[in-house]
N, C-alpha and C positions, 0 to 999 in steps of 0.2 A: 828200633829206629826212632829217633826223636826229631829228626829234621827231614821233612817231606818235601822240601822246596824242589829238589831235583826230580820229583815225580809229577810235578805240575807242568803242563804244556803252556808255558808263558809265551806271549807274542814276541816276535823278533823281526825287525825289518830295518833296512838301511834308509828307508824313506823317513826323513826327519819330521818331527812334529811342527817345528817352526818353518814357515815357508821360505824365509830369507829370499824373497823373489828378486829383490834388487840385485843380489849377488848371483843367483842361479840363472836368471833369465838370459843374461848375455852368454853364458856357457851353452845354453840350449840353442841360441841363435847361431853361435859358432859351429855347433854340431850340424844344424840344418844346412848351413853354408857348406860345410865340409862334405856332406853326403849329396849336396845338390838337390834339396828337397823338391824344388819346383819342377826340375827336369824329371825326377823320379815320379812325381805325381802325373806328369804327362805320359810317361811310359806306362804307368799302371792304368791310366785312363784310356789308353789307345783302344779304339773300337767301340767304346761305350757311346751311348746317346749323349749328346752335348747339352750342357746348360751354360748359357752365355749371360753373365752379368757384365754389362758394358760400363766401364768406369767413366763417370762424369768428371772431366779434368779439373782438378783444383787449379787456382791461378798461381803462377810461379812468382809469388811476391810475398815475402815475409815468412816468419816462423809459423808453424802450424799452431792452431788454437784448439780449444776443447771441442768446437764444432767439427773441425777436421777429424779429430780423433773419433767422435761419434760416427761420422760418415764412413770412415775407413774400417772401423771395427764392425759395424753392421754389415758392410760388404763382405768382410772376411768371414764373419759368422755364416753368412749365406753360402759363400763359395765352399767353405769347409763342410758344412752340413750337406750340401748337394753332392759333394764328392763322396761323403760317407753313405749317401743314398744311392750310390752306384753310377753317378753321372761323370762324364769328363767335363770338368768345370774349370777351364783356364781363366786366369785373371790377369789381364794386361792393364797395368796402371798407366795413366796418362797425365799430361800437364797442358794447360792453356797458357801459351807463351807470348802471344802478341798483345797489343792494346795499350791504352793510355796510362794505366797505373805504372807499368814498367817505364814508359817514356818519362813519366813524371819523376820517378825515382832517379833515373839517369840524369834528367835535367837539373835535379837538385844538387847533384855532384858536379856536373860539367857545365851547367848553365844552358839556358834556352837557346842561346845563339849557336851552340854547337849543332843543333838540329838543322838550322837553316844554312849554316856555312858548308857542311859536308854531310848530307843525308846518309851516304853509304857508311861513313865512319860512325855516325850516330846509330845506325842500325846494328853495327857490330858491337857497340857498347851495350845496346839493349840485349842482344843475343848473349853476350858474356854475363850480363847481370842475371838474366833468366836462368842461365846454366848454373850459376852459383846457388840461386834459390832452390832449384830443383834438387841439387845434391843435398842441401840442408834439409829440405822437407822429406826427401827419400830416406835419410838416416832415421828420422823420427818415425816415419811410417813403418819401417822395418823393425824398429825397437818396440813398436806396439804389437809385434807378432803377426803382422799382416804378410801373408805368403803370396807372392806374385812374381811376374816376370820382370823383376827389378833391373836385370841386366839389359833388357830390351823393351823399355816402356815406349809408349807413343808420345811424341811431342808435336804440337801444332807448328813449331818452328823448324822441324826437320825438313830439309829440302824436298824429300819425297812427299811428305804430307802437305807442304805448301803447294807443290805441284798438283796434288790431288784435290786440294781446296779449289784451285783454279779450274780443274776439270769439272768439279761439282757445280761451280757457278756456270760453266759453259753448258752443262746439261739443263740447268734451270732456264738459261737464255734460250736454248733450243726449244724448250717446251712453251715458250712465249710468256713466262711469268715475270720477266725482268723488263723494267722500263725506266726511262729518265724523265723526270717531271718536276714541276713546281708544286710544292706542298708544304704546309707548316709542319715543322718537326720540333721535337724537344731539342733545345739548343743550350749548351753550357758555354758561356762567354769565357770562363776560365780555361775550359778545354779547347775552345775555338773550334768546336765540332758538334755535329749532330749526335744525339744519344738514342739508344734503343730504350724501349719501355722498361726492359729489365735493368737498365742502369739508373732508374729513377727510384727514389724513396721519398716518402711524404713526412713532413714535419709541420708543426704549427708555425704560422707566420703572421705578423702584424702588418696589415696593409691599410692604405687609405681607402675607405669605401665612400663613394660619392654618388650623388643624384644629380643628373645633368639635364638641362632643358634642351630639347631639339624643337625649334619652332616649326609649326605647320605652315607650309607655304600658302596654302589656300584654306583659310579658316572656315569660310562659308561652306566649302565642299565637305570637310570633315564633320562640320556641324550637321549637315544634311544626312551624311551616312550614319551618324550616331543619333539622329532623331532629335537634335537640339535646335530649336528655332532661335533666330537671332535675338528675338525679344527676350526669351527666357535665359539665354546664355550671357547676354550683356556684352559690353565692350571689352577690349583687351585681347592680347594675343592668345593663340592656342598652342600648347606645347605637349609633346610626348615626353615623359620623364623616364630616363633610363638610369639604372643603377649598375655600378661596376666597381670591382676591387682592383682593377688594373688601369688606372688613369693613363698610363704611358701608351696604351694601345689606341687611344682616341685619335691620334693623327692618322691612323690607318683605317678609321671607320668608313664603311661603305654602305651601311643600311641599318635600319631598326627592325628587329624581328619580334613578332607577336605570335601567340599560339592561336591557330584558327578556331579552336573550340572553346576558348575561354571567353568570359564576358568582360568587356572593357567599358569603363565609364568616363564621361567628361565631367570634371569637377570645377565648379566656379569658386574661386577664393579671392580674398582681398589682400593686397600687399601694400607696402608703403609707397610703391610706385604705381598703384592703381590695380584694377581688377585684371585677372588672368585666368586662363582655363588650362587644367592639366588633364592629360589622357593617361590612364594606367589601368591595370587589372582590378576588377572590383574586389576580388578576394584579398588583395594587398592594400586596399584603400585605407583602412583604418590604421594599419601599422605604419604606412607611409606618412599619413597626415600627423600621426603622433611623432614620428621622427622629425617632421618639419616644424613641429610646434604649432600646428593649425588646429584650433578647436572649432572654428566656424567655417563650414564649407557646404556647398550645395551641389548635389548630383543633378546635372542638367541634361545628360544624354547617356545612352547605352547602346552597345552593339556587340555582336560576336566579333572575334578577332579577324575572321576572314573578310569582314567589311573594310578593314584598314589596309588591305593589300593595295599597293600602288600609290598610297598617299605620299606626297613629297615633303621631306623635312629639310630644314637648313642645318648644316653641320654647325656645331656649337662655336667653332672659332675659325674654320676655313671657309673660303668663298666657294662652297660647292653644296649641292643638294643631294640627299640620299633617299632611297625609296623605303617604304614599308613593305616587309616581306613576311611570309608565313613560315613557321618552323616548329616542328614537333618537340624540339629539345627545350623549348621555353617552359619553365615551371613556375609555381607559386611558392616555392620553398623560402625565397627571400627576394628582396628588391621590389620591383614595380610590375613585373610581368612584361616589360618592354626591354629587350636585350640589344645592347649596342653590338654591332656585328662588324668584325674586322677579319676578312678571309685570310689575310696574311699572318694572323696570330692565333689561330685555333682550328682544330680539326673539324668541329661541328660547324663553325663559321665558314670554313673552306668548303665543306660539302654542300651547305645550303647556298653558298655563293656561286658554286658551279651551276646549280639548278637555275639561278636567276641571272647568270652571266655577269656577276659582279667582278670588278677589278681586284686582283690579288696584290695589294699594295703592302710592301714591307720596307719601311724607311729605316730599318735597324741593321747595322753591319755586324760582321762576325764577332766583333769585340763587345757587342751589347750596347753600342752607342749609336745615336741617330746619325745617319749619313749626312754629308754636306748637302746643303740645299733644302733640308727639312726646316720649314718655316717655324720660327720660335725656338726649336729644340736641337738644332744641328750640333753634333759633337757631345751631347749630354748622354751619360749612361742612363739606361731606361729607368732603373729603380730610383736613382737620384732625381730624375726628371719628373717623377710623380708630383712633387710639390710645385714644380714650375707649371705643370699642366693645370693644377688646381688654381694657381695664381692667375693664369691666362683666362680660365673659365670665370673667375671672379671678376676680372677686369671687363670681360665681354658680357657680364650679366647673365651668364648661362649656368652658373653653379647654384643648385638648390640647397644642397646640404653636404657636409663632409664630416666624417668621424673615423676613428680607428676601429679596425675590424680584425679579429683573430680567426684564422681559418686554416685548414689543411692545404698545403701547397707543395708542388713537386720540387725536389732538390736533386742535384747531382750526387750520386752515391759516393763519388770519389772525392770531390772537393767540398761536399757538404754546403754548397751554396745554392740559392734559388735559381732555377732555370727559367728560360722564356720559351714561348712558342714563336717560331720564326720561319716564314716561308722562304725556302731556298730551292735551287735546282739540285736534286739528289737522285740517286739510283734507288729504286723501290722494287720489292717483290709484291706484285699485285695479289690481293686476296680474292678478287672477284672477276677480273677480266677473263680468266680461263677456268673459273669454278673452283679455285683452290680452297676457298673457305668451306664450301659445302663438302668437298672431298675430305678435308681434314676432320670436319665434324662427324662424317660417316665413320672414319677410321677410329676416332675417339670412342665411339660406341662399342668397338670390338676389343678395346684394351681393358685389361684387368687392373683396377686401381686399388692400392692399399695405402691408407684407408679408402673406402669406396667413395667418400665425399670428394675425393680428388677429381673424379670424373666430371662432376657438375662444375667444379671450380675452373678447370681448364677449358671446359666447353663454353662457359660464360665469357671467358677471356677471349677465346677465338671468335665467338659470335660478334663481339663488339670491338675488336681491335681494328685499327686502320691498316693501310698497306705498310709493309715493313721497310723502313728506310735502312738500307744496308751500307750506305757509303759514309766514309769518315775522312775528314780532311787532316790526316796525320801521316806519319812516316813508318811506324813500326807495326806492320801488319801485312796480311796477304793482299795482293793488288786486285783491283778490278781490271782484268787484262783485256780492255776493249779499246778499239779505235772507233771514234764517232765522226761523222761528217761535220765539217766546220760550219756549214750553213743549216743543215736539217737536224743535226744531232742524232741521226740514226746510226746504229752500229754498222760496220762494214759488212756487206753481204756474205763475205767469206769468213766471218768471224769464228764459226765453229771449227774450221780447219786451222785457223790461227791459234785458237785456244790450245789445241793439242801440241802444236809446235812450241808455243810459249811454255807449256807445262814441261815438255822435254828439255827445253833450255834451262828451266829452273832446277830440274833434277841433276843436270850435268854441270851447271855453273854455280852451284852453291845456294840455290833458293831464290828468295824474292828479289835480290839485287839484279838477277838476270833480266827481269822485266824492266826495272827502272833504267838499267844500263843498255837495254836493247836498242840497236840502230833501227829506227822505224822503217827505213827503206829495205831492211832485210826481209820484212814481211810484206810491206805495202807496195814496194816497187814504184810503178808509175803513178799510183794513187797517193803517194806520200804527201803531196801538196794539198790534197783535198781532205785529209783526215788528220785528226789530232789524238794523241794518246791520253787516256784517262789516268790521272795521277792519284785519284782517291784510293784508299784501302777499304776492305770490307769490315763491317761491324764484327768485333771479336766474337759475338754470339753466333755469327755465321760459321767461324772457324770450328767451334765446338759443336755447333748444330749439325754439321755435315760429317762428323766423325763416323756415323753409320756407313758413309760412303768411302771416307778416306782411311778408315781403320778397319771396321768390321769386314769390309769387302776386299781388303788388301792383305790380310794376314790369314794364313792357312788354318790356324787353330780357331778362328772366329767365324761367325756366321751372322747374316742379317735375315730376318729381324732378330734382335737380341731377346732373350727371355725376360730380362729385367733391366730397367734403369732405376737407379736409387740415388736420390739427393734430398736436400732440405725442401721444406714446403714452399719456399720462395721460388723454386724452379718451375712451378706451374706457369709462370710468366717468363721464365728464362729458358734453361736448357731443354726441358721437356717440350716446350712450345716451339723453340727454334728447330729442334730435332724432328718433330712430327711434321712441321710445315715443309722443311726441306726434303724429308723422306717422302712425303706424299707428292711434292713437286717433281721429284726425280723418278720415283718408282710407282707412285700411285698407292703406296702402302705405308702404314706407320712403321717406324724402325724398331719398335719394341712391342712385345706381347703384354708386358706388365710394367707398371710404374709403382714404386714405393716411395713414400715421403716420410721424413722424420721432422719432428719439431725442433725448435731452437733451445739451447741450453740457458737456463736461468738459475739464480741462486735459490736457497731454501724457501725464501719468501716470494718467489716468482719475479724478482727484479732482474732486469737485463744486466748482464755482466759488463762492468766498466771499471777502468782503473780509478776513476774518481770515487766510486763507491767502495773500492777496496775488496770487491767480491769476486775477482777474477781467479779462476782455478785453471792453471796451465797444465796441460797433459804431461809436460816434461817434469813438472813438480811432483805430480802423482806417481809417475814412473820411478823417479829417483828416491821417493820416500816409502811408497807402498808396493810398487811393482805394477807392470803393465796388466797382469791378470786381474788385479783389483779394479782397474779402470775398465777392462773388458767386461768384468762381471757386473759393474754398475750399468754399463750400456745395455747388457742383456736383461738386467733386472728392472729397468725403467721402461715404462710404456712410451715408446718413441713417438706414438701417434699424436701426443700432446707435447706441451713444453716439458723439457727434461730438467728436473731440479737436481742441482749438485752443490755440495758444500763439503767442508772438512768433516762435519758431523755425519752427513749422509755417507761419505766414503768410509768413515770409521765403522758405521753399521754394516756396510757392505763387506769390509774386512772381517768383521765378526762372523758374518754368514760364510765367508770363504773358509775361515778356520773350521767351522762345523763340517763343511763339505770335505775339506782336506783331512780332518780327523777321521771321518767315516772311511775314506780311502785308506788311511794309514792303519786303521784297525783291521780292515779286510786283509791288507798286505801282511800285517804282523802275524795273523793267524793262518796264513798260507805259506809260512816260511818252510815248512817241511812237506808241502803238498806238491806232488807231481801229477798233473792232470792226466797224463797217459797211464800212470801206474795206480793212482789212488782214487780216481773218480768213482763214485758209487752210482750204479744204475738206478733209474728213477723208481723202479718197483721196490728197491731196498731202502730208499730214502725215508727218513722220518716225516711224519705228516707236516710238522712245522716247516721243515725245509722245502717240502713241495709247495706249501703255501707261499713261502718267500720267493721261490722261483716263479710261481704264477703271478705274484704281485709285481715282480720285476718285469715280466713279459707284458703285463697289462700296462705298466707305466711306460715301457718302451713304445708301445703303440701310441700312447698319449703324447709322449715327447716328440716322436717322429712327426705326428700330426701337427704339433705346435711349430716345429722347425719348418715343415712344409708350408704352413700358412703364415710364416713370419711372425708368429706370436711368441717372441722370445721371452717376454716377461712371464707368460704363462708356463713356458718350459722351465724357467728358473724357479717359479713358485712350486711346481710339481716336484722338481728334482730336489729342491731344498727341503720340502716337506718329507720326501722319501728318506733323505739322509738323516734328518733330525728326528722325525716322529716314527716312521715305520721301521727304520733301521736302528738308529741310536736309542730311540725311546722304547722300542719293543723288541724286535727280532735279535739284534746283537746283544742287547741287555740280557735277554733270556738265554742266549747261547753261551754266555761266559762259563757257567758251571760245566756244561757239557764239553766245551772246548778245552777247558783247563784241567778238569778232573778225570775225565774218562781216559781209557787207554789211548795212547798216541795213534795206533793203527786200527782202532775199533771202528765198526760201521757207524756207530753213533757220531763219533768225531768226524770221520771222513764224509759222512752225509752232510754235516754242517759245512765242512770245507768245500765240498762240491757245490753246494748252493752259493756259498760266498764267492767262489771262483767264477761261476757264471755271472753273478751279479756284478762283480768287479770288471769282468770282460765287457759287460754292457755299459757300466758306469763310466769307464775311462773313455769310451766312445761318445757317450752323451756329453761329457765335459769338453771333449776335444775342440769343437767349434768355438767355444767361449773361453774356457781356461786352457788355452793351447799349450802354454808352458807347463802348467801343472800336470796336464794329461800326459805330456811327453815324459815328465819325471816319473809319474806313476807307471807308465808303460815299461820303463827300464827296470823297475823293481818287481814286475809281475812274474809268477812262475810259468814254466813251459816255454817252448820255442815260439819265437815271434819275429816279425820282420823289423826293419830298421826304425820305423816311426809309426806312432799311432795314426798319423795322418794318411798313411798308405793303406788304410783298411776301409771296410764298409761296416754298417751297423751290425751288431752281434747277432748271429743267426744260429749258432751252435748250442742252443738251449737243449734241454732234455726233450724227448719225443713229445709230439703234440698232445698225447693223452695226459701230459703233466697238468693241463688245465682240467681240473676236476669239474664236476657238475656245479651248477649255480647253487645247488643245495649245500654242497660241502663248503663252498666259498662263503656262503651266508653263515654257515656254522662258525667258521673261524672269525668272521666279523663280530658275531655275538660274543665269542670267547674274549676277543680283544676288548669289547665294550665292558665286560665284567672285570677284566684285568685292570682297566683304567679306574673303574670304581673301587677296586681293591687298593690300588695305589693311593687314591685320595683318602681312603679310610686309614691306611697305614700312616700316611703323613699326619693325619689328625691324631693318631695314637702316639706318634713321636712327639708332636707338639705338646701333648698332654703329659708326657713323661712316662707313659706306660711301657714303651720300648725305645731302644736307641737305634735299632736297625731292623730291616724287614726280616732278617734271618733269626731274630729273637722271637718271632711271632708264629703262632699257628692260626690259620684262617678257617672260619666256617662260613660257607655261603648257603643261604636258604632261598630257594627260588622255585619256579615252576617252569614247565616246558614253554618254549623250546630251550631255554637256558639250562634247565635241569639235565636233560639228555646230553646236551653238548658237553657240559662240564664233567658229568659222570663218566663219559667215554674215556677221559684222560686218566682216571684212576689216581694212583699215587703221583703220577707225573705232573699233576696239576700244581703241586708245590713249586716245581721248577718254573712254571709259567708265571706264578706270582712272586717268585724269589723269596719264598718263606720256608721255614723248616717243616711246616706241616700244612695241609689243606684238605678239607673235606667238604662235600656237597650233600645237602639234605633237602628233602621236599619242603615247600613253603609252610606247610601246616605244622612242621616241627620246630619252627623258629621260636626262640624264647620271647616271651611277651614284652619284655622291656627293650628289645632290640629295635633301633630306629631304622626307618627306610633309607636306602642308599639313593644315589642320584638316578639309578635305574628303577623303573616302576616294577614292583613286586620282586625286587632283589634286595635281600638283607645280608649284611656282612658283619660277622663277629670277629673281633681280634682278641686273642688270648696270648699272654706272654708264655713262652715255652719254659718249662722248668728242667728240661733235659740238658745233659752235658753238651758242650760245644766240641765238634770235631775240628781239630787244629788244621786239618788239610782242606776240607771243603767249607768249613765254618757253619755248617748246618748243625742244629741242635736236635740230636736224635737219642732215642732210648737205648740204641744198640752201640753207643760209643763205648769202647773198651771190651766188647764182647769177644774179641780175639786177644788172648793174653799176650801174644807177641806184639800187638799194636794197641796198647791200652788207651791211646789218645785219639784214635780215629774211629769212624763209624764202619759198619760192615760193608757198606757200598764202596768206600774208599779202599778197604782191604781187598775187595774183589777186583778193583781197578788197578791195584798195585801188583798183587801176586796171583790173582786168579785170571779167568778168561775175560773179565771186564763185564760191567753191567750192560744189560740189554734195554734199549728204549724203543718205543714205538711212535711216540707223539712229539715230545718236547725235549 
């Protein structure tokens, strides 16, 4: 026989080397759809303990971006891994469907007048637009491999959900948390509506910063309070100087605030108009005088801030006087330490104004323009009025200084325009009237946050947030279904009963239109004339914030509280906060047990993605060129707790990692082509030592991977799995196995032992991959030997390993670790010999290892099988004291390695160089081992 190819057990599999994910993934999606994978998951999960990840609804507007993909893939990884952990983990996706962005898109097409002419028709246009966006986004989410109840998602615009939103608001009303009041709120003049804090983003803005004189009405009195005698202070007026970056708020000024504990000074200065005296904080004196260009000034009086309470000041351009008040929010970070106070234009001003009984004056209309009758400024837009205010101050002689100032300023996140603070009558959820703030803070302490810093972040936000303004002056949204008394403004005493009737009408009459079209007399009867309907809608954050009540409590497969809420880190002030506030307001408990946040996506250099930079990576682009599994692997491999870097180069590296993992699975599959686990599996007691080590390594790794999944440490899971495939499997175990798999008898214990270990490892590996590489795992599943169910997703983590005694003692495990250390040292020595031209391949070499215990005993135990571990033609181990004097130390201490080129003939079948090649005259080209494997009973191995 001269051709021994047919005697070699070469790998064979239908699982291709090239992933071609772009072509194969749609076929797998079609298969999942055909078998009804989500329904089957629910059937398999029946009776299990539930794990509920509640979907934070994306907004139904625009195509999905890479941030959407990160969010949905993370959720899918968690749901799939929890299912494999033995939970019933339903996933009900949802969409946020109301709100101004949708109104804005519809207005761009149909014009703003459409809104006012026929609100009902406008709402239909909004509903139709949102429906189109949902279908578009749904297709992309499904293409990502996200498995969920896509045929029955929750929509905040569904009539039943809209009715339940109304019911949730009614519950909060019943608990006493809802009130109607005048308060400054974030106001966008482009939106024509109040905004929630979560709808605000901050950008740098250039504003005019001005210092303004407020003349003291009684100069002698303030001089007395500050210990300044008339003789030392001299002639001239006395002025408190206030610094502000919002000159347009001066028409609404009602007071000057100072800090009670700061020191204030009276400064005498000379001007071209004669002497005058300024009052300001001593810590800011030097910087203020530098700003004014004053080099010569004299401090003539001092006092604590609390001595200035009640001092009367003249408004800088109106004929009214304003008091000095004390406020803890005054700082010395900038300005003068004297703060102009307008309760109608700021929350802190409003709060301190309430304590002092100041008027809440708001001369600014919904369009951001001063209302008619505003002296000097009527009809002017506030930001454009800034220069006019400065001009009036200059004319009145009350302007001290003016300059441009760059600072962080709140902007509307939709229109990207600066907002204003504007006092209006709005509906609020009180944070303090019935102890909601403290109750929420108590619940936050019981929630598990990932990363853990999220707890302090949301806690700080809740501690400092104002009452929640939930009303909006728009059309497309859930109504505030209240009737209030025309004179007192109080809700109707039977409002709770009305709310349920309104909700039922919304369910039966197509949603929110039922409220706006409702005949008031139908509910109010004889009270109709005394009450009026509220036409405001609720903040869209309320819609999503109460989904714990409108979704979790209305679907049989879901429960409250949810085990996990997962969104981007910006949702500490958004959905996480609106959810816990409404949850505690309604039930007294947080609606979630855990909160997980992920960072934003940035490019390789950490830059925010933008079209102008040209660094945008669209998920559709990745799916259509590399496949969804590459995108999913990138999500898992990236530490989501920080910013997530993505670029074409990063994705290329991820694709390389994917190929290594895929090739590991392919090699396992290829060598199991003739393996029937029911017929061919070898009992653990008969398995070779190396195979038992591999099984033990697989079981140990599974414990680590399951722990990583359980703790949401997906990047650690990826690192361990990748290392296992590339290093422990590809770089060691599978590399060593090749000779045994290919050259021993097909049905020998030696080969079946290796196949048994590979089979168990593959059964575990395909499950480890399933939450992340969902498509690839399904493809692997189809090619695996043995009977199996319809999908890898319908299983739990692999548990059918060999018996528990497979885990040998720590001593034996340590032995194999030392053997592997020596092997790597041998590999490095062989590489050096190749580079030096001594050998061309490892099988041309004979290895000598000189060492002492514990290495000596470990290696000697393997006997002649040591050569298979090193993949050399020969290997021997000798005590350290026998090493040749010229032999250099290896990378391991007291381990020396000698490489000698073999002079023996090469076996054409196994490629080993052995002295017994040709010892059988019928097979002159092969070694005696190969002869035994072809025509004899086959070689027997114990270790490798």
